[in-house]
C-alpha positions as CSV (number, residue, x, y, z in Angstrom):
1,M,24.6,-2.7,50.5
2,T,26.1,-5.6,48.5
3,P,25.3,-5.0,44.8
4,M,22.9,-7.5,43.3
5,T,24.5,-9.6,40.6
6,M,22.7,-11.4,37.8
7,T,23.6,-14.1,35.3
8,S,21.5,-14.1,32.1
9,L,21.0,-16.0,28.9
10,L,19.8,-13.5,26.4
11,T,19.2,-13.6,22.6
12,T,21.1,-10.8,20.9
13,T,19.7,-10.6,17.5
14,T,19.6,-7.1,15.9
15,S,16.4,-7.2,13.9
16,A,13.8,-9.7,15.2
17,P,12.4,-9.5,18.8
18,I,14.1,-11.7,21.3
19,T,12.9,-14.1,23.9
20,A,15.2,-14.5,26.9
21,L,15.2,-16.4,30.2
22,L,16.8,-14.3,32.9
23,T,18.0,-15.8,36.1
24,I,18.9,-13.3,38.8
25,S,20.5,-14.0,42.1
26,A,20.9,-11.4,44.9
27,S,22.3,-10.9,48.3
28,T,21.3,-7.9,50.4
29,N,22.3,-7.3,54.0
30,P,21.4,-3.8,55.1
31,A,21.6,-3.2,58.8
32,G,18.8,-4.9,60.7
33,I,17.5,-6.9,57.8
34,R,17.7,-10.6,57.6
35,T,18.9,-12.1,54.3
36,T,17.0,-15.2,53.2
37,A,19.6,-16.7,50.9
38,A,17.4,-19.6,49.8
39,A,14.2,-17.8,49.1
40,T,13.2,-17.6,45.4
41,T,10.1,-16.6,43.5
42,T,8.9,-16.8,39.9
43,A,7.5,-13.6,38.6
44,K,5.1,-13.0,35.8
45,P,6.7,-12.3,32.4
46,L,7.7,-8.7,32.0
47,T,5.2,-8.1,29.2
48,A,5.0,-4.8,27.4
49,L,2.1,-2.5,28.2
50,P,-0.2,-1.9,25.3
51,Y,0.8,1.0,23.2
52,D,-2.0,2.7,21.3
53,P,-1.0,5.7,19.1
54,C,-4.6,7.0,19.4
55,Y,-3.6,8.0,23.0
56,N,0.1,8.5,22.6
57,Y,0.7,11.2,20.0
58,T,2.2,14.7,19.6
59,V,0.0,17.5,18.6
60,L,1.0,19.3,15.4
61,D,-0.7,22.6,15.1
62,D,1.5,24.9,12.9
63,L,-1.0,27.2,11.2
64,R,1.2,27.3,8.1
65,R,0.2,23.6,7.3
66,A,-3.3,24.6,6.5
67,T,-4.4,23.9,2.9
68,N,-5.8,27.5,2.7
69,N,-2.3,29.0,3.4
70,Q,-1.4,29.9,-0.2
71,L,2.0,31.4,-0.9
72,Q,1.6,34.7,-2.7
73,S,4.4,35.7,-5.2
74,S,5.7,38.4,-2.9
75,Y,5.6,36.0,0.1
76,Y,7.3,33.3,-1.9
77,A,10.1,35.6,-2.9
78,Q,10.6,37.1,0.5
79,Y,10.4,34.0,2.7
80,T,11.9,31.2,0.6
81,S,14.4,30.5,3.4
82,K,11.6,30.2,5.9
83,L,9.3,27.8,4.0
84,L,8.3,24.6,5.7
85,C,10.6,21.8,4.9
86,D,9.8,18.6,6.8
87,T,13.2,17.0,6.2
88,D,14.4,19.4,8.9
89,V,12.0,17.9,11.5
90,N,13.1,15.1,13.8
91,W,10.0,13.0,13.4
92,V,9.5,10.6,16.3
93,G,6.3,8.6,16.9
94,W,2.8,9.5,16.0
95,Y,1.1,12.9,15.4
96,R,-2.4,14.4,15.3
97,L,-3.2,17.5,13.3
98,F,-4.9,20.6,14.7
99,I,-5.6,24.0,13.1
100,R,-6.9,26.8,15.3
101,G,-8.0,24.3,17.9
102,Q,-9.9,22.1,15.5
103,S,-8.9,18.5,14.9
104,V,-8.2,18.0,11.2
105,Q,-6.7,15.3,8.9
106,M,-4.3,15.1,6.1
107,P,-5.9,15.8,2.6
108,D,-6.4,12.5,0.7
109,T,-7.0,14.3,-2.6
110,C,-4.6,16.6,-4.6
111,V,-3.7,19.9,-3.0
112,D,-2.6,23.0,-5.0
113,Q,1.1,23.5,-5.2
114,L,2.5,26.4,-3.1
115,S,0.0,25.5,-0.4
116,C,0.5,24.5,3.2
117,G,3.5,26.9,3.7
118,T,5.7,25.0,1.2
119,H,6.5,24.4,-2.4
120,A,5.2,20.9,-2.9
121,P,2.4,20.1,-0.3
122,L,2.2,16.5,0.8
123,W,-1.1,14.7,0.6
124,L,-2.2,11.1,1.4
125,N,-2.4,9.1,-1.8
126,G,-5.1,6.7,-0.7
127,A,-8.2,6.7,1.5
128,H,-8.1,7.1,5.2
129,P,-8.6,3.8,7.1
130,R,-11.6,2.7,9.2
131,I,-11.1,1.9,12.9
132,E,-11.4,-1.8,12.2
133,D,-8.5,-1.6,9.7
134,G,-6.0,-0.8,12.4
135,V,-2.7,0.7,11.4
136,V,-2.3,0.9,7.6
137,T,0.5,2.2,5.3
138,R,-0.3,4.8,2.7
139,S,1.9,6.4,0.0
140,V,2.4,10.2,0.0
141,C,2.5,12.6,-2.9
142,G,3.7,16.1,-3.3
143,H,2.1,18.4,-6.0
144,W,4.7,20.1,-8.2
145,G,5.0,21.1,-11.8
146,N,1.2,20.7,-12.4
147,N,1.6,17.0,-11.4
148,C,-0.3,16.0,-8.3
149,C,2.3,13.4,-7.7
150,G,5.3,15.3,-8.9
151,F,7.1,14.1,-5.9
152,Q,6.6,10.6,-4.5
153,S,7.6,10.9,-0.9
154,N,8.2,8.2,1.7
155,P,5.1,6.2,2.8
156,I,3.7,6.8,6.3
157,K,1.4,4.9,8.7
158,V,-2.1,6.0,9.5
159,K,-4.7,4.9,12.1
160,A,-8.3,5.8,12.6
161,C,-9.2,6.5,16.3
162,P,-12.4,6.5,18.3
163,G,-13.8,10.0,18.4
164,G,-13.4,10.5,14.6
165,Y,-9.8,11.6,14.3
166,Y,-6.7,10.1,12.8
167,V,-3.0,9.8,13.9
168,Y,-0.1,9.7,11.5
169,E,3.4,8.2,11.9
170,F,5.2,10.9,9.9
171,V,8.7,10.3,8.6
172,R,11.2,12.4,6.9
173,P,10.2,13.3,3.3
174,T,12.4,12.8,0.3
175,G,13.6,16.4,0.0
176,C,12.9,20.1,0.2
177,Y,10.6,21.9,0.0
178,L,8.0,19.3,0.9
179,A,5.7,19.5,4.0
180,Y,2.7,17.5,5.4
181,C,-0.6,19.3,4.9
182,A,-3.6,19.8,7.3
183,D,-6.9,19.8,5.4
184,V,-9.2,22.7,6.3
185,R,-11.2,22.7,3.1
186,N,-14.3,21.3,4.7
187,I,-14.3,23.2,8.0
188,S,-14.9,26.9,8.9
189,I,-11.5,28.5,9.2
190,S,-10.7,31.9,7.6
191,N,-8.5,32.0,4.6
192,H,-5.4,34.0,5.1
193,T,-1.6,33.9,4.8
194,V,0.1,33.0,8.0
195,T,3.3,34.6,9.3
196,P,5.9,31.8,9.9
197,E,5.8,30.9,13.6
198,P,6.6,27.2,13.7
199,T,5.6,25.3,16.8
200,L,5.2,21.8,18.1
201,A,2.8,21.6,21.0
202,A,3.6,19.6,24.1
203,P,3.4,15.8,23.8
204,A,0.1,14.1,24.5
205,I,1.6,12.5,27.6
206,F,1.8,15.9,29.2
207,Y,-1.0,16.8,31.6
208,L,-2.8,20.1,30.9
209,F,-0.7,23.0,32.1
210,G,-0.4,26.8,31.7
211,S,-3.2,29.3,31.6
212,A,-5.6,26.7,30.2
213,A,-5.1,24.7,33.5
214,G,-5.2,27.8,35.8
215,D,-1.6,27.2,36.8
216,T,0.3,29.4,39.2
217,N,3.5,30.6,37.6
218,N,6.9,30.8,39.4
219,T,8.6,34.2,39.3
220,A,11.2,34.6,36.6
221,V,14.2,34.7,38.9
222,E,17.5,33.1,38.4
223,D,17.8,30.0,40.7
224,G,14.4,30.9,42.1
225,S,11.5,28.8,43.5
226,S,7.9,28.9,44.4
227,S,6.8,30.0,47.8
228,V,5.7,27.2,50.0
229,I,2.8,25.3,48.5
230,Q,0.4,23.7,51.0
231,L,-0.8,20.4,49.7
232,L,-4.5,19.7,49.6
233,S,-3.8,16.1,50.5
234,P,-0.8,14.6,52.3
235,F,1.8,13.0,50.0
236,L,3.6,9.8,51.2
237,F,7.2,9.6,50.0
238,F,9.0,6.4,51.1
239,G,7.7,6.5,54.6
240,R,7.6,10.2,55.1
241,T,4.3,12.1,54.9
242,Y,4.5,15.7,53.6
243,Q,1.9,18.5,53.8
244,Q,3.9,21.0,51.7
245,I,6.2,21.2,48.6
246,Y,8.4,23.7,46.7
247,V,8.7,23.8,42.9
248,N,12.3,25.0,42.2
249,N,13.1,26.7,38.9
250,N,16.2,24.5,38.4
251,G,14.0,21.5,37.7
252,H,13.5,19.7,41.0
253,L,11.0,19.5,43.9
254,T,11.8,19.6,47.6
255,F,9.6,19.3,50.6
256,N,11.1,20.9,53.7
257,Q,12.6,24.1,52.1
258,A,13.1,25.8,48.8
259,S,16.3,25.1,46.9
260,N,18.4,27.5,44.8
261,E,21.0,24.7,43.9
262,Y,21.8,24.8,40.3
263,I,24.5,22.1,40.3
264,P,22.7,18.8,41.1
265,Y,23.9,16.3,43.6
266,S,24.7,12.9,42.2
267,F,22.3,10.2,43.4
268,P,22.7,8.5,45.8
269,A,23.7,11.7,47.6
270,R,23.1,10.2,51.1
271,G,21.9,13.6,52.1
272,S,19.4,15.0,54.5
273,Q,16.5,15.8,52.3
274,D,14.1,14.1,49.9
275,I,14.4,15.3,46.3
276,I,12.3,14.7,43.1
277,A,14.3,15.7,40.1
278,G,12.4,16.0,36.8
279,L,15.6,17.5,35.2
280,W,17.8,19.1,37.8
281,T,20.2,21.5,36.1
282,D,21.0,25.2,35.7
283,L,17.8,26.4,34.1
284,D,16.8,30.1,33.6
285,N,13.2,31.1,33.2
286,R,14.1,34.8,32.8
287,P,14.9,34.9,29.0
288,R,12.2,32.3,28.0
289,G,9.9,29.6,29.3
290,V,7.5,29.3,32.2
291,V,7.7,27.2,35.4
292,S,4.2,26.6,36.8
293,Y,2.1,24.2,38.9
294,H,-1.4,23.2,39.9
295,Q,-3.0,20.6,42.2
296,Y,-6.3,18.9,41.8
297,T,-8.7,17.0,44.1
298,S,-11.5,16.5,41.5
299,G,-12.3,16.5,37.8
300,N,-10.9,15.0,34.6
301,V,-7.3,15.2,35.7
302,L,-8.0,12.6,38.5
303,T,-9.8,10.4,35.9
304,R,-6.7,10.5,33.7
305,A,-4.3,9.9,36.5
306,T,-6.3,6.9,37.6
307,R,-6.1,5.5,34.1
308,D,-2.4,6.2,33.7
309,I,-1.5,4.5,37.1
310,N,-3.6,1.5,36.4
311,T,-1.9,1.1,33.0
312,H,1.6,1.2,34.5
313,F,0.7,-0.7,37.7
314,P,-2.2,-3.0,36.6
315,N,-2.6,-5.1,39.8
316,L,-3.2,-2.3,42.3
317,Y,-6.8,-1.3,41.2
318,F,-5.9,2.3,42.1
319,T,-8.2,5.4,42.2
320,A,-6.5,8.8,42.3
321,S,-7.8,11.3,44.8
322,W,-5.1,14.0,44.4
323,V,-2.8,15.1,41.6
324,F,-0.1,17.8,41.6
325,V,1.3,18.9,38.2
326,A,4.6,20.9,38.0
327,T,5.6,21.9,34.5
328,W,8.8,23.4,33.1
329,N,7.7,24.6,29.6
330,K,10.3,25.7,27.1
331,V,12.7,26.9,29.7
332,A,16.2,28.0,28.7
333,Y,19.5,26.9,30.2
334,Y,21.5,29.5,32.0
335,A,23.6,31.6,29.5
336,L,22.0,29.6,26.6
337,T,19.0,31.8,25.9
338,S,18.1,30.2,22.6
339,T,17.6,26.7,24.2
340,E,14.2,25.3,25.1
341,T,13.5,22.4,27.5
342,S,10.1,21.0,28.5
343,F,9.2,18.4,31.1
344,Q,6.7,17.7,33.8
345,V,6.6,16.0,37.2
346,V,3.2,14.7,38.3
347,L,2.6,13.5,41.8
348,I,-0.4,11.3,42.3
349,S,-1.9,9.8,45.4
350,G,-5.0,7.9,46.6
351,S,-5.7,5.7,49.6
352,N,-2.2,4.6,50.9
353,F,-0.5,4.7,47.4
354,S,1.8,7.4,46.0
355,F,3.2,7.7,42.5
356,I,5.4,10.0,40.4
357,L,5.1,10.4,36.6
358,M,8.0,12.2,34.8
359,N,7.0,13.4,31.3
360,Y,9.6,14.6,28.9
361,G,9.1,16.7,25.8
362,D,11.8,18.4,23.8
363,I,15.0,18.5,25.9
364,A,18.0,20.5,24.6
365,V,21.5,19.1,25.1
366,T,23.7,21.0,27.5
367,E,27.1,21.1,29.0
368,H,25.6,21.8,32.4
369,P,25.6,18.9,35.0
370,V,22.2,17.2,34.9
371,Q,20.3,14.7,37.0
372,A,16.8,13.1,36.7
373,G,15.3,10.7,39.1
374,Y,14.7,10.9,42.9
375,D,16.7,10.5,46.1
376,T,15.6,10.2,49.8
377,V,17.1,11.1,53.1
378,S,20.3,8.9,53.5
379,S,19.5,7.5,50.0
380,T,17.6,4.6,51.4
381,H,15.6,4.8,48.2
382,Y,16.9,6.4,45.0
383,F,16.6,6.1,41.2
384,V,18.6,7.6,38.3
385,I,17.0,7.6,34.9
386,P,19.5,6.1,32.4
387,E,21.5,8.7,30.4
388,S,20.0,11.5,32.5
389,I,23.5,12.4,33.9
390,N,25.0,13.1,30.5
391,G,24.0,16.5,29.0
392,S,25.0,15.3,25.5
393,F,22.3,12.5,25.6
394,I,19.4,13.9,27.5
395,S,17.5,14.8,24.3
396,N,16.8,11.0,24.3
397,L,14.6,11.4,27.4
398,R,11.7,12.2,25.0
399,N,11.9,8.7,23.7
400,S,12.9,6.7,26.8
401,S,10.6,5.0,29.2
402,N,10.3,2.3,31.9
403,G,6.8,1.5,30.7
404,N,6.6,1.5,26.9
405,V,5.1,5.0,26.8
406,P,7.8,7.1,25.1
407,G,8.9,10.1,27.2
408,R,7.3,8.9,30.4
409,W,8.9,7.3,33.6
410,A,6.5,6.0,36.2
411,F,7.4,5.2,39.8
412,R,5.5,4.0,42.9
413,V,7.0,6.0,45.8
414,D,4.9,5.2,48.9
415,G,7.4,2.6,50.0
416,G,5.4,-0.5,49.2
417,S,3.9,-3.2,51.4
418,K,5.2,-3.2,55.0
419,S,4.0,-6.8,55.5
420,N,6.9,-8.2,53.5
421,K,9.3,-9.3,56.2
422,E,11.8,-11.1,54.0
423,Y,13.4,-9.8,50.8
424,I,13.3,-11.8,47.6
425,T,16.8,-13.1,46.6
426,G,15.9,-14.7,43.3
427,L,13.8,-14.0,40.3
428,Q,13.1,-15.8,37.1
429,A,11.5,-13.8,34.4
430,K,10.9,-14.0,30.6
431,L,11.8,-10.9,28.6
432,S,10.7,-10.2,25.1
433,S,10.7,-7.4,22.4
434,F,14.2,-6.1,23.0
435,S,16.0,-5.9,19.7
436,D,19.6,-5.6,20.8
437,L,20.9,-6.2,24.3
438,T,24.5,-5.7,23.3
439,D,23.8,-1.9,23.4
440,T,24.8,-0.3,26.7
441,G,21.8,2.1,26.7
442,N,19.3,-0.8,26.1
443,I,20.9,-2.9,28.8
444,Q,20.5,0.0,31.3
445,I,16.8,0.4,30.4
446,V,16.2,-3.4,30.8
447,L,18.0,-3.4,34.2
448,Q,15.9,-0.5,35.4
449,Q,12.7,-2.3,34.3
450,I,13.8,-5.5,36.1
451,K,14.6,-3.4,39.2
452,Q,11.1,-1.9,39.2
453,E,9.7,-5.5,39.1
454,L,11.9,-6.6,42.0
455,V,10.9,-3.6,44.1
456,K,7.3,-4.5,43.5
457,Y,8.1,-7.9,45.0
458,G,9.7,-6.5,48.1
459,L,13.3,-5.7,47.4
460,P,14.6,-2.3,48.6
461,N,14.6,0.4,46.0
462,S,18.3,1.1,46.5
463,I,19.2,-2.4,45.1
464,E,21.7,-2.2,42.2
465,L,21.8,-4.6,39.2
466,T,24.7,-5.4,37.0
467,L,24.8,-7.6,33.9
468,R,27.6,-10.2,34.1
469,N,27.3,-11.9,30.8
470,V,25.2,-12.2,27.7
471,Q,24.9,-15.6,25.9
472,K,23.1,-16.3,22.7
473,I,20.4,-19.0,22.8
474,K,17.7,-20.1,20.5
475,P,14.2,-18.7,21.2
C-alpha cells in the first residue's frame, strides 16, 4: 500500500477558530484493485456534530455534597485532611448532580458554612436559567466567616435542560476548602453525616452496565476471559460474519477464540484474527474492578443506539436491532492495585450495517504497553486511536473523539458499500473549529477524522494519511 499524501493550506491561529481548504491527493494500488488516478470528488464540509451538554455530562453523586451534610465539631477535627476540596478535582466538561438517585441542583441561596462536606460550601450567586436562556455564566460564592460570599470563587456555566434538570460546567475553585454543593433542602432525603467515600460515576456516554443492566461478570482471573458468548444476532466485521465473541479481561474482544495475551500487538499486526481493542493492556480484575457484558435485542438500549449512530453517521437512516455492551469498570493494572481504568466497547448492528462505539471514562496512566482500536485478518482494515499506544498519555482518551463527543470513538465496521468499484483519489473539504494545527496531537485527530470521511466515500480503511506542510492563509 502506498501511503496517501496530502498537501494542505491551513490557518494556524491559536485562539480563534480556523477555516481551512484542504486538498488531498492519493494513490493506492493494492493487489487486484485498479487505481483511477484522475478521479476526484468534492465532499461535504466536515462540520462538527452538535454538542449539547444536556446529553453529554458526567454524573456527580458524592453524598458528602448534600447541603444537609453538616460537619460536627468532632468530625471536623478528625477528618480535616479528608474534607472535600474541589481544587483537587480535574474538572472536564459538564456535570449533573444526583443525591441518593435523585436529580438535584446547586443551591442558589446561601448555604450554612461547614456544610456539603467542606469548610466553605459553594453556591450559585444568581438564579438558575430557563431553557430558552441557553448557556449562561453565573458567579459562585463560598460561605465563610459569617459572610455568605466570604469567598468569591471562579464563575461557572449553567444550562437548563428538558426534563427539569440543570447541568454545570464546573471549574477549579479559588482555594481549599471549597466544594460545590448539591441542594437537598426541598426534597425528601434523611439528614445525616456521611462517611467520606468520594466517587465520580461513569460518564453519561457510557451505556448502562453492571448489576443495574443485568450484566454477566467475567471471573476475576489474571489474563482471563469470558466463556464463549453466542450472539443473538450475527455481527458483520469487515466482510466476516460472526455468531460468537469473547470478552477478554485484558481489554479486548476476539471472535474465534479467547485470548490471554497481556502484551498487545501493534496494529497493523497482519495477523490471523480479528481484534477489537477498547484498551488492550495488562489489566487485572482480581484486586479491583469488574469486567462484564450484556446483549440486547429490544428495549431502550436499542433506541439509544439508534440515536447515537444516526448522530455520528447522519446519512444512513439507521435502526439498531442488536447491541452488545462490554464494560471494564474501575479495573486495575497488573501489579498496580491502586489504579482504576474504565471503558466500554459497544457493538451495534441493524440491517446490513455494523458499528463500534468505544467509550472512555477515567483512564490511569501506565508503563504497560497499550493499544486501542481494531485490526483485521491480514490487517486489510485497521485503526489506531491517536495517543493510545503511549501509556503516559492515555488518560487523554476521556477527552478525545472522532465525532465531537468527548470520550467516544465511533466506527462503521461492516465494510461499506460493495458497489463502489473505483477508489476515490482526491478530496476537497473545508475544515473549521480547530484552534491550533501546529500541535501534533491535534493533527493526528484531524487526519483520523479525514480518514473516516474518505472511508465513507470508498477508500480502503487501511489507507494512511500524512501532513506534508501547513501554510497560513486568511479565512
